[in-house]
Backbone as a chain_set.jsonl record, in Angstrom:
{"seq": "MKILVIDAQGGGVGRLLITSLKKELPEAEIIAVGTNTTATASMLKAGADAGATGENAVVVNCRTVDVIVGPIGIAIADSMLGEVTPRMAEAVGASLAKRILIPFQHCDSIIVGVEETSVGKLVEQAVKHIVALR", "coords": {"N": [[4.481, 15.703, 2.309], [4.664, 12.83, 0.352], [2.759, 10.102, -0.39], [2.532, 6.757, -1.324], [0.075, 4.479, -1.898], [-0.371, 1.128, -2.266], [-2.323, -1.49, -3.545], [-4.135, -4.587, -4.04], [-6.417, -6.945, -5.563], [-9.583, -6.286, -4.345], [-9.037, -3.772, -3.339], [-9.638, -2.992, -0.749], [-8.07, -2.744, 1.64], [-6.345, -0.692, 0.899], [-8.242, 1.321, 0.52], [-9.172, 1.723, 3.173], [-6.757, 2.582, 4.319], [-6.279, 5.012, 2.924], [-8.538, 6.559, 3.608], [-8.089, 6.854, 6.374], [-5.54, 8.075, 6.374], [-6.076, 10.507, 5.08], [-7.581, 11.784, 7.018], [-5.747, 12.061, 9.134], [-3.478, 13.211, 7.98], [-4.07, 15.596, 6.239], [-2.719, 17.301, 4.529], [-0.994, 15.764, 3.069], [0.092, 14.337, -0.028], [-1.533, 11.869, -1.687], [-1.089, 9.016, -3.529], [-2.692, 6.533, -5.292], [-2.142, 3.267, -6.26], [-3.289, 0.58, -7.949], [-3.205, -2.967, -8.458], [-5.009, -3.782, -10.2], [-7.934, -2.546, -11.963], [-10.204, -2.427, -10.325], [-9.214, -2.291, -7.695], [-7.821, 0.151, -7.857], [-9.95, 1.961, -8.439], [-11.478, 1.744, -6.107], [-9.738, 2.862, -4.211], [-9.459, 5.461, -5.195], [-12.061, 6.4, -4.834], [-11.999, 6.607, -2.117], [-10.622, 8.906, -1.716], [-8.048, 9.416, -2.697], [-5.455, 11.429, -4.12], [-4.501, 11.049, -6.657], [-4.475, 8.425, -9.113], [-3.504, 5.25, -10.47], [-3.019, 2.302, -12.494], [-1.529, -0.921, -12.471], [1.587, -2.634, -13.36], [3.704, -0.915, -14.406], [2.929, 1.548, -13.355], [3.31, 1.127, -10.606], [6.117, 0.757, -10.546], [7.118, 3.242, -11.563], [6.03, 5.153, -9.747], [7.129, 4.362, -7.307], [9.621, 5.456, -7.35], [9.438, 8.146, -6.699], [8.269, 8.874, -4.282], [7.793, 9.542, -0.731], [6.918, 7.739, 1.16], [5.866, 4.367, 1.116], [3.055, 2.37, 1.307], [1.167, -0.517, 2.191], [-0.297, -3.845, 1.932], [1.844, -6.526, 3.04], [2.361, -8.199, 0.952], [2.913, -6.643, -1.3], [5.577, -6.48, -1.524], [6.466, -8.951, -2.165], [7.238, -11.123, -4.645], [4.965, -12.445, -7.015], [2.885, -12.669, -5.206], [-0.303, -12.161, -3.559], [-2.322, -13.587, -4.931], [-1.003, -13.771, -7.344], [-1.063, -11.231, -8.424], [0.915, -9.389, -7.843], [3.719, -8.634, -9.507], [7.096, -9.839, -10.167], [8.638, -7.6, -10.913], [7.225, -5.455, -9.789], [7.437, -6.034, -7.005], [10.201, -5.827, -6.757], [10.566, -3.103, -7.333], [9.282, -1.914, -5.136], [10.89, -2.892, -3.046], [13.416, -1.836, -3.732], [13.088, 0.858, -3.612], [13.818, 4.139, -2.349], [12.125, 5.14, -0.535], [10.413, 5.17, 2.676], [9.072, 2.171, 3.849], [5.998, 0.997, 4.825], [4.648, -1.792, 5.8], [1.896, -3.882, 5.917], [1.253, -6.629, 7.889], [-0.175, -9.197, 6.679], [-1.249, -12.554, 6.924], [-1.37, -14.18, 4.501], [-1.668, -16.01, 1.362], [0.325, -18.015, 1.527], [2.437, -16.819, 2.891], [3.919, -16.477, 5.871], [4.301, -14.557, 8.675], [6.364, -14.71, 11.2], [6.021, -14.237, 14.689], [4.252, -12.175, 14.643], [1.223, -11.093, 15.805], [-2.109, -12.236, 15.179], [-4.515, -9.955, 14.144], [-7.188, -7.546, 13.747], [-8.05, -6.124, 10.538], [-8.64, -3.413, 10.672], [-7.255, -2.589, 13.023], [-4.612, -3.09, 12.217], [-4.354, -1.286, 10.072], [-4.708, 1.099, 11.476], [-2.367, 1.077, 13.066], [-0.434, 1.244, 11.045], [-0.972, 3.777, 9.964], [-0.354, 5.381, 12.181], [2.431, 5.027, 12.285], [3.172, 6.265, 9.888], [2.313, 8.915, 10.323], [4.086, 9.586, 12.347], [6.402, 9.927, 10.888], [6.389, 12.419, 9.698]], "CA": [[4.782, 14.283, 2.281], [4.049, 12.133, -0.779], [2.528, 8.727, 0.051], [2.042, 5.811, -2.329], [-0.678, 3.349, -1.355], [-0.483, 0.075, -3.268], [-3.19, -2.591, -3.119], [-4.541, -5.529, -5.08], [-7.75, -7.531, -5.449], [-10.663, -5.292, -4.309], [-8.565, -2.476, -2.877], [-10.236, -2.669, 0.553], [-7.056, -2.283, 2.584], [-5.929, 0.621, 0.403], [-9.342, 2.253, 0.8], [-9.105, 2.041, 4.611], [-5.543, 3.382, 4.546], [-6.447, 6.362, 2.376], [-9.514, 7.244, 4.452], [-7.424, 7.212, 7.642], [-4.445, 9.021, 6.105], [-6.648, 11.804, 4.755], [-7.994, 12.388, 8.285], [-4.577, 12.358, 9.964], [-2.495, 14.011, 7.23], [-4.801, 16.173, 5.097], [-1.797, 17.995, 3.628], [-0.201, 14.786, 2.31], [-0.336, 13.943, -1.376], [-1.684, 10.415, -1.675], [-1.21, 8.396, -4.837], [-3.185, 5.164, -5.199], [-1.859, 2.407, -7.407], [-3.851, -0.761, -7.822], [-2.725, -3.97, -9.409], [-6.112, -3.94, -11.146], [-8.776, -1.35, -11.991], [-11.122, -2.429, -9.192], [-8.458, -1.783, -6.543], [-7.567, 1.586, -8.082], [-11.205, 2.698, -8.309], [-11.843, 1.754, -4.683], [-8.86, 3.809, -3.507], [-9.796, 6.807, -5.657], [-13.303, 6.766, -4.163], [-11.661, 6.917, -0.721], [-10.077, 10.252, -1.638], [-6.671, 9.568, -3.188], [-5.27, 12.606, -4.976], [-4.258, 10.565, -8.018], [-4.491, 6.975, -9.16], [-3.077, 4.566, -11.686], [-3.161, 0.855, -12.385], [-0.634, -1.826, -13.136], [3.004, -2.802, -13.039], [4.523, 0.264, -14.676], [2.541, 2.593, -12.403], [4.01, 0.831, -9.356], [7.547, 0.995, -10.749], [7.369, 4.676, -11.723], [5.707, 5.903, -8.537], [8.035, 3.99, -6.21], [10.833, 6.285, -7.476], [9.245, 9.566, -6.41], [7.49, 9.1, -3.064], [8.473, 9.51, 0.566], [6.436, 6.582, 1.91], [5.078, 3.354, 0.398], [2.283, 1.612, 2.291], [0.241, -1.513, 1.661], [-0.114, -5.186, 2.484], [3.213, -7.015, 2.888], [2.453, -8.85, -0.344], [3.413, -5.752, -2.352], [7.026, -6.641, -1.584], [6.735, -10.38, -2.406], [6.925, -11.47, -6.034], [3.906, -13.416, -7.3], [1.923, -12.778, -4.112], [-1.659, -11.633, -3.716], [-2.903, -14.411, -5.984], [-0.267, -13.543, -8.577], [-1.229, -9.867, -8.904], [2.163, -8.629, -7.661], [4.74, -9.195, -10.371], [8.456, -9.674, -9.643], [9.091, -6.226, -11.157], [6.578, -4.615, -8.771], [8.061, -6.312, -5.708], [11.556, -5.27, -6.817], [10.454, -1.641, -7.244], [8.973, -1.583, -3.738], [12.069, -3.201, -2.236], [14.557, -0.999, -4.105], [12.757, 2.274, -3.437], [14.441, 4.862, -1.237], [11.034, 5.549, 0.366], [10.11, 4.347, 3.853], [8.042, 1.194, 3.545], [5.143, 0.586, 5.931], [4.018, -2.986, 5.262], [0.895, -4.458, 6.813], [1.579, -8.054, 7.908], [-1.229, -10.185, 6.531], [-0.766, -13.927, 6.842], [-2.092, -14.766, 3.363], [-0.923, -16.448, 0.175], [1.469, -18.835, 1.914], [3.477, -16.037, 3.538], [3.655, -16.432, 7.301], [5.228, -13.663, 9.342], [6.504, -15.246, 12.548], [6.135, -13.24, 15.737], [3.224, -11.154, 14.463], [-0.071, -11.572, 16.276], [-3.279, -12.022, 14.337], [-5.36, -8.855, 14.613], [-8.133, -7.12, 12.723], [-7.557, -5.231, 9.495], [-8.761, -2.047, 11.193], [-6.153, -2.325, 13.962], [-3.385, -3.038, 11.437], [-4.346, -0.01, 9.35], [-4.49, 2.136, 12.49], [-0.948, 1.059, 13.415], [0.315, 1.717, 9.88], [-1.163, 5.225, 9.879], [0.43, 5.995, 13.271], [3.832, 5.045, 11.877], [3.341, 7.274, 8.842], [2.175, 10.216, 10.975], [5.337, 9.822, 13.094], [7.47, 10.24, 9.932], [6.326, 13.802, 9.207]], "C": [[4.001, 13.659, 1.133], [3.982, 10.647, -0.431], [1.948, 7.914, -1.092], [1.349, 4.664, -1.614], [-0.845, 2.348, -2.491], [-1.375, -1.024, -2.713], [-3.592, -3.411, -4.327], [-5.997, -5.938, -4.832], [-8.822, -6.461, -5.407], [-10.274, -3.926, -3.807], [-9.09, -2.069, -1.5], [-9.246, -2.146, 1.571], [-6.584, -0.888, 2.182], [-6.979, 1.683, 0.68], [-9.321, 2.672, 2.264], [-7.89, 2.914, 4.919], [-5.748, 4.828, 4.105], [-7.439, 7.162, 3.202], [-8.857, 7.72, 5.744], [-6.313, 8.237, 7.431], [-4.977, 10.408, 5.808], [-7.105, 12.541, 6.025], [-6.792, 12.883, 9.08], [-3.582, 13.299, 9.298], [-3.161, 14.655, 6.012], [-3.894, 16.881, 4.093], [-0.985, 17.046, 2.746], [-0.794, 14.56, 0.921], [-0.371, 12.419, -1.391], [-1.959, 9.916, -3.081], [-1.644, 6.945, -4.621], [-2.81, 4.404, -6.446], [-2.392, 1.018, -7.098], [-3.229, -1.71, -8.826], [-3.795, -4.249, -10.463], [-7.034, -2.715, -11.03], [-9.752, -1.283, -10.826], [-10.44, -1.863, -7.959], [-8.216, -0.284, -6.68], [-8.831, 2.397, -7.876], [-11.633, 2.797, -6.849], [-11.025, 2.784, -3.915], [-9.128, 5.255, -3.938], [-11.087, 7.295, -4.994], [-13.058, 7.162, -2.715], [-10.999, 8.282, -0.577], [-8.627, 10.413, -2.044], [-6.596, 10.761, -4.129], [-5.041, 12.227, -6.438], [-4.263, 9.052, -7.97], [-4.047, 6.446, -10.494], [-3.153, 3.068, -11.423], [-2.013, 0.147, -13.09], [0.835, -1.745, -12.748], [3.818, -1.539, -13.251], [4.19, 1.407, -13.725], [3.204, 2.374, -11.045], [5.474, 1.204, -9.481], [7.852, 2.492, -10.782], [7.135, 5.433, -10.423], [6.587, 5.555, -7.354], [9.297, 4.862, -6.219], [10.679, 7.68, -6.865], [8.509, 9.873, -5.113], [8.344, 9.032, -1.814], [8.135, 8.251, 1.348], [5.661, 5.673, 0.955], [4.357, 2.546, 1.481], [1.326, 0.658, 1.588], [0.462, -2.845, 2.353], [1.312, -5.675, 2.202], [3.421, -7.693, 1.527], [2.964, -7.965, -1.461], [4.923, -5.86, -2.501], [7.435, -8.095, -1.834], [6.289, -10.738, -3.812], [5.891, -12.589, -6.102], [2.883, -13.584, -6.168], [0.586, -12.17, -4.507], [-2.333, -12.266, -4.937], [-2.279, -14.146, -7.356], [-0.363, -12.125, -9.113], [0.027, -9.015, -8.755], [3.258, -9.312, -8.481], [6.122, -9.049, -9.716], [8.968, -8.243, -9.808], [8.484, -5.255, -10.136], [7.252, -4.788, -7.42], [9.472, -5.734, -5.655], [11.514, -3.752, -6.671], [10.148, -1.195, -5.823], [10.217, -1.767, -2.877], [13.253, -2.289, -2.508], [14.318, 0.488, -3.895], [13.507, 2.87, -2.245], [13.409, 5.333, -0.225], [11.003, 4.654, 1.607], [8.995, 3.412, 3.442], [7.298, 0.823, 4.826], [4.308, -0.575, 5.383], [3.097, -3.622, 6.303], [0.998, -5.975, 6.739], [0.382, -9.002, 7.859], [-0.622, -11.562, 6.354], [-1.544, -14.653, 5.723], [-1.111, -15.281, 2.317], [0.386, -17.144, 0.539], [2.648, -18.038, 2.466], [3.093, -15.9, 5.013], [4.724, -15.572, 7.946], [5.274, -14.09, 10.811], [6.648, -14.096, 13.543], [5.11, -12.124, 15.641], [1.884, -11.759, 14.886], [-1.165, -11.306, 15.249], [-4.109, -10.896, 14.954], [-6.247, -8.398, 13.465], [-7.459, -6.189, 11.708], [-7.585, -3.781, 9.992], [-7.617, -1.682, 12.127], [-4.822, -2.233, 13.205], [-3.261, -1.724, 10.676], [-4.085, 1.135, 10.312], [-3.01, 2.225, 12.874], [-0.098, 1.603, 12.275], [0.225, 3.237, 9.78], [-0.378, 5.938, 10.971], [1.91, 6.072, 12.909], [4.095, 6.112, 10.807], [3.252, 8.684, 9.421], [3.467, 10.57, 11.715], [6.487, 10.203, 12.176], [7.492, 11.716, 9.541], [7.188, 14.745, 9.981]], "O": [[2.812, 13.93, 0.964], [5.009, 10.008, -0.203], [0.992, 8.331, -1.746], [1.967, 3.959, -0.816], [-1.391, 2.675, -3.545], [-1.219, -1.445, -1.566], [-3.419, -2.997, -5.473], [-6.698, -5.352, -4.007], [-8.965, -5.75, -6.402], [-11.088, -3.002, -3.84], [-8.988, -0.9, -1.13], [-9.549, -1.199, 2.296], [-6.44, -0.007, 3.03], [-6.647, 2.814, 1.034], [-9.439, 3.86, 2.565], [-7.984, 3.871, 5.688], [-5.422, 5.759, 4.842], [-7.2, 8.34, 3.47], [-9.051, 8.863, 6.157], [-6.166, 9.164, 8.227], [-4.385, 11.396, 6.243], [-7.025, 13.767, 6.099], [-6.812, 13.983, 9.631], [-2.92, 14.09, 9.97], [-2.849, 14.296, 4.876], [-4.265, 17.042, 2.931], [-0.356, 17.482, 1.781], [-2.009, 14.589, 0.729], [0.64, 11.763, -1.139], [-2.918, 10.327, -3.734], [-1.021, 6.218, -3.846], [-3.116, 4.831, -7.56], [-1.999, 0.376, -6.123], [-2.786, -1.305, -9.901], [-3.521, -4.872, -11.488], [-6.911, -1.938, -10.083], [-10.097, -0.189, -10.379], [-11.022, -1.043, -7.25], [-8.39, 0.464, -5.718], [-8.794, 3.426, -7.202], [-12.105, 3.848, -6.415], [-11.558, 3.497, -3.065], [-9.031, 6.171, -3.121], [-11.196, 8.467, -4.633], [-13.81, 7.953, -2.146], [-10.828, 8.774, 0.538], [-8.025, 11.45, -1.763], [-7.552, 11.066, -4.842], [-5.354, 13.0, -7.344], [-4.076, 8.46, -6.907], [-4.191, 7.106, -11.523], [-3.326, 2.626, -10.287], [-1.579, 0.56, -14.165], [1.255, -0.919, -11.937], [4.556, -1.13, -12.355], [5.081, 2.158, -13.33], [3.617, 3.337, -10.399], [6.016, 1.893, -8.617], [8.761, 2.951, -10.091], [7.954, 6.268, -10.037], [6.773, 6.39, -6.469], [9.966, 4.986, -5.193], [11.676, 8.327, -6.546], [8.159, 11.028, -4.868], [9.469, 8.531, -1.835], [8.96, 7.747, 2.111], [4.905, 6.141, 0.104], [4.974, 2.096, 2.447], [0.757, 0.973, 0.543], [1.3, -2.963, 3.247], [1.915, -5.266, 1.21], [4.542, -7.745, 1.021], [3.411, -8.48, -2.486], [5.489, -5.388, -3.488], [8.613, -8.435, -1.727], [5.103, -10.665, -4.134], [5.946, -13.553, -5.337], [2.105, -14.537, -6.174], [0.386, -11.729, -5.639], [-2.833, -11.584, -5.832], [-2.936, -14.277, -8.389], [0.204, -11.836, -10.166], [0.188, -8.023, -9.466], [3.666, -10.433, -8.177], [6.297, -8.229, -8.814], [9.661, -7.732, -8.929], [9.161, -4.337, -9.674], [7.599, -3.806, -6.763], [9.89, -5.21, -4.622], [12.338, -3.177, -5.961], [10.7, -0.199, -5.355], [10.556, -0.898, -2.074], [14.024, -1.998, -1.593], [15.249, 1.288, -3.992], [13.79, 2.183, -1.264], [13.767, 5.865, 0.826], [11.501, 3.529, 1.588], [8.063, 3.826, 2.752], [7.912, 0.384, 5.799], [3.38, -0.368, 4.601], [3.503, -3.862, 7.44], [0.851, -6.555, 5.663], [-0.025, -9.545, 8.886], [0.411, -11.711, 5.702], [-2.275, -15.61, 5.979], [0.092, -15.028, 2.376], [1.425, -16.89, -0.07], [3.765, -18.555, 2.5], [2.08, -15.289, 5.353], [5.917, -15.827, 7.782], [4.33, -13.855, 11.565], [7.318, -13.102, 13.263], [5.103, -11.218, 16.475], [1.474, -12.805, 14.383], [-1.152, -10.295, 14.548], [-4.368, -10.898, 16.157], [-6.061, -8.83, 12.328], [-6.44, -5.56, 11.994], [-6.649, -3.02, 9.749], [-7.067, -0.585, 12.034], [-3.993, -1.382, 13.525], [-2.189, -1.12, 10.639], [-3.321, 2.047, 9.997], [-2.464, 3.322, 12.993], [0.856, 2.344, 12.512], [1.229, 3.907, 9.539], [0.206, 6.992, 10.719], [2.568, 7.072, 13.194], [5.129, 6.779, 10.832], [4.037, 9.556, 9.046], [3.891, 11.725, 11.707], [7.475, 10.761, 12.652], [8.526, 12.212, 9.092], [7.229, 15.936, 9.675]]}, "num_chains": 1, "name": "protein.A"}
C-alpha cells in the first residue's frame, strides 16, 4: 500500500499520522508532502519513506498512491492560511486514491455533524480507516 500524507504549517498532524501508520502498517510505503519545508521536515523525522515540498509534489504524488490522508483543508482551495493552492486541492479531489480527510473546524470551514474531538482521537480514527483498506 502506498500512502500519501499531506500537511501544512508545522506538519504536526502529518507527524502524528506517520508515527501511527508506521506502527500499524510497517509494510506500507509512506510519502510525506508538505506545503512548506517545516511540514515536510517534521513528517520525515516521524519516519516517512520519502518526502517532498510544494504544489508540484502534491500534484505528482496524488497520481500514484493508493491512499491520501491529511487535514480536510488539503481538499479546499486557499485553505490552511492560504498554503493549499487551488491546483493542490484539485489534485487531491481528482485523484483515484481513497481520501481519508481529518475534519478540523479551522480556516472558516465548518463541517456540520462532526463532533469536536482531540487531534489524537481524529488521527486514531483516520489510521483505523486506512488499516481497514488493506
